[in-house]
BADRENLUM-442717 format. One record per residue: residue in one letter; x, y, z of N, C-alpha, C, CB in turn; residue number from 1. Coordinates in nm, 2 decimals. Glycine has a CB too. Layout:
REM residues N
A; X; Y; Z; X; Y; Z; X; Y; Z; X; Y; Z; NUM $
...
This chain:
REM residues 52
M; 11.22; 0.21; 11.55; 11.12; 0.21; 11.44; 11.18; 0.23; 11.30; 11.01; 0.32; 11.46; 1 $
L; 11.27; 0.32; 11.29; 11.34; 0.35; 11.16; 11.44; 0.24; 11.12; 11.40; 0.48; 11.16; 2 $
Y; 11.47; 0.15; 11.22; 11.57; 0.05; 11.19; 11.50; -0.08; 11.16; 11.67; 0.03; 11.30; 3 $
S; 11.37; -0.08; 11.14; 11.30; -0.21; 11.10; 11.34; -0.25; 10.96; 11.15; -0.19; 11.11; 4 $
N; 11.32; -0.38; 10.93; 11.37; -0.43; 10.80; 11.30; -0.37; 10.68; 11.35; -0.58; 10.80; 5 $
S; 11.20; -0.29; 10.69; 11.14; -0.23; 10.58; 11.22; -0.11; 10.53; 11.00; -0.18; 10.61; 6 $
Y; 11.32; -0.06; 10.61; 11.41; 0.05; 10.57; 11.54; 0.00; 10.53; 11.42; 0.14; 10.69; 7 $
W; 11.57; -0.13; 10.54; 11.70; -0.19; 10.51; 11.72; -0.19; 10.36; 11.72; -0.33; 10.57; 8 $
L; 11.85; -0.16; 10.32; 11.89; -0.18; 10.18; 11.94; -0.32; 10.17; 11.99; -0.07; 10.14; 9 $
N; 11.86; -0.41; 10.13; 11.90; -0.56; 10.13; 12.01; -0.59; 10.04; 11.78; -0.64; 10.10; 10 $
D; 12.03; -0.52; 9.93; 12.14; -0.55; 9.84; 12.23; -0.42; 9.82; 12.08; -0.59; 9.70; 11 $
P; 12.32; -0.40; 9.91; 12.41; -0.28; 9.91; 12.48; -0.28; 9.78; 12.50; -0.28; 10.03; 12 $
Y; 12.52; -0.39; 9.72; 12.59; -0.39; 9.59; 12.52; -0.32; 9.48; 12.62; -0.54; 9.55; 13 $
A; 12.38; -0.33; 9.48; 12.30; -0.26; 9.38; 12.31; -0.11; 9.39; 12.16; -0.31; 9.39; 14 $
Y; 12.34; -0.06; 9.51; 12.35; 0.08; 9.53; 12.50; 0.13; 9.54; 12.28; 0.12; 9.67; 15 $
R; 12.59; 0.04; 9.50; 12.73; 0.06; 9.51; 12.78; 0.10; 9.65; 12.77; 0.17; 9.41; 16 $
L; 12.72; 0.04; 9.75; 12.77; 0.06; 9.89; 12.86; -0.06; 9.93; 12.64; 0.07; 9.98; 17 $
P; 12.95; -0.04; 10.02; 13.03; -0.15; 10.07; 12.94; -0.26; 10.14; 13.13; -0.10; 10.17; 18 $
P; 12.98; -0.38; 10.14; 12.90; -0.48; 10.21; 12.89; -0.46; 10.36; 12.96; -0.62; 10.18; 19 $
A; 12.78; -0.50; 10.41; 12.75; -0.49; 10.56; 12.76; -0.63; 10.62; 12.62; -0.42; 10.59; 20 $
Y; 12.84; -0.65; 10.71; 12.86; -0.79; 10.77; 12.81; -0.80; 10.91; 13.01; -0.82; 10.77; 21 $
G; 12.78; -0.92; 10.95; 12.73; -0.95; 11.09; 12.60; -0.88; 11.12; 12.84; -0.90; 11.19; 22 $
T; 12.60; -0.80; 11.22; 12.47; -0.73; 11.26; 12.46; -0.59; 11.21; 12.47; -0.72; 11.42; 23 $
L; 12.55; -0.56; 11.11; 12.54; -0.42; 11.05; 12.45; -0.43; 10.93; 12.68; -0.38; 11.01; 24 $
R; 12.37; -0.32; 10.91; 12.28; -0.31; 10.80; 12.28; -0.17; 10.74; 12.14; -0.36; 10.83; 25 $
W; 12.27; -0.16; 10.61; 12.26; -0.03; 10.55; 12.11; 0.01; 10.56; 12.31; -0.03; 10.40; 26 $
V; 12.08; 0.13; 10.60; 11.94; 0.18; 10.62; 11.93; 0.31; 10.55; 11.91; 0.19; 10.77; 27 $
R; 11.82; 0.32; 10.48; 11.79; 0.45; 10.41; 11.71; 0.54; 10.51; 11.70; 0.43; 10.28; 28 $
Y; 11.76; 0.66; 10.53; 11.70; 0.76; 10.62; 11.69; 0.89; 10.54; 11.78; 0.78; 10.75; 29 $
Y; 11.58; 0.92; 10.49; 11.56; 1.04; 10.39; 11.65; 1.02; 10.28; 11.57; 1.17; 10.47; 30 $
D; 11.74; 1.12; 10.26; 11.84; 1.11; 10.15; 11.97; 1.05; 10.19; 11.86; 1.25; 10.09; 31 $
D; 11.98; 1.00; 10.31; 12.11; 0.95; 10.36; 12.11; 0.80; 10.36; 12.14; 1.01; 10.50; 32 $
A; 12.23; 0.74; 10.36; 12.25; 0.60; 10.38; 12.33; 0.58; 10.51; 12.32; 0.53; 10.26; 33 $
L; 12.27; 0.51; 10.60; 12.33; 0.49; 10.73; 12.37; 0.34; 10.75; 12.24; 0.53; 10.85; 34 $
L; 12.49; 0.32; 10.80; 12.53; 0.18; 10.84; 12.50; 0.17; 10.99; 12.68; 0.15; 10.80; 35 $
V; 12.41; 0.08; 11.02; 12.36; 0.07; 11.16; 12.38; -0.07; 11.21; 12.21; 0.11; 11.16; 36 $
D; 12.42; -0.07; 11.34; 12.43; -0.20; 11.41; 12.29; -0.23; 11.47; 12.54; -0.19; 11.53; 37 $
I; 12.23; -0.33; 11.41; 12.09; -0.35; 11.45; 12.07; -0.41; 11.59; 12.02; -0.44; 11.35; 38 $
R; 12.18; -0.45; 11.66; 12.17; -0.50; 11.79; 12.14; -0.39; 11.89; 12.29; -0.57; 11.84; 39 $
D; 12.21; -0.27; 11.87; 12.19; -0.17; 11.97; 12.15; -0.03; 11.91; 12.32; -0.15; 12.04; 40 $
G; 12.14; -0.03; 11.78; 12.09; 0.10; 11.71; 12.20; 0.20; 11.68; 11.99; 0.16; 11.79; 41 $
Y; 12.33; 0.17; 11.71; 12.43; 0.27; 11.69; 12.46; 0.29; 11.54; 12.56; 0.22; 11.76; 42 $
V; 12.48; 0.41; 11.50; 12.51; 0.44; 11.36; 12.66; 0.43; 11.35; 12.45; 0.58; 11.32; 43 $
V; 12.71; 0.35; 11.26; 12.85; 0.33; 11.24; 12.91; 0.42; 11.14; 12.88; 0.18; 11.21; 44 $
D; 12.83; 0.44; 11.03; 12.88; 0.53; 10.92; 12.76; 0.59; 10.86; 12.96; 0.44; 10.82; 45 $
V; 12.78; 0.71; 10.80; 12.68; 0.79; 10.73; 12.73; 0.84; 10.60; 12.63; 0.90; 10.82; 46 $
I; 12.65; 0.82; 10.49; 12.68; 0.88; 10.36; 12.57; 0.98; 10.34; 12.69; 0.78; 10.25; 47 $
H; 12.60; 1.11; 10.35; 12.50; 1.22; 10.34; 12.46; 1.24; 10.19; 12.55; 1.35; 10.39; 48 $
D; 12.33; 1.27; 10.17; 12.28; 1.30; 10.03; 12.30; 1.19; 9.93; 12.33; 1.43; 9.98; 49 $
F; 12.30; 1.06; 9.98; 12.33; 0.95; 9.89; 12.21; 0.93; 9.79; 12.35; 0.82; 9.97; 50 $
F; 12.09; 0.95; 9.83; 11.97; 0.93; 9.74; 11.92; 1.06; 9.68; 11.87; 0.86; 9.82; 51 $
W; 12.00; 1.16; 9.67; 11.96; 1.29; 9.62; 11.93; 1.29; 9.48; 12.06; 1.40; 9.65; 52 $
C-alpha cells in the first residue's frame, strides 16, 4: 500500500536525491526517503529525517 505511485518521488533531482533506475523508486515514508524495489518491496536504501 505505501509503495503505490501516490507516494513516489517522481523527480528525485528536485529533492537532490540520486537517480533511481529500473524498478527502483524513491518513496516518501513520513520524514524518510526510501529507495524501494517496486517488484518485490525490498528497501534498498534509507535516508532518515530527509523531510524534517
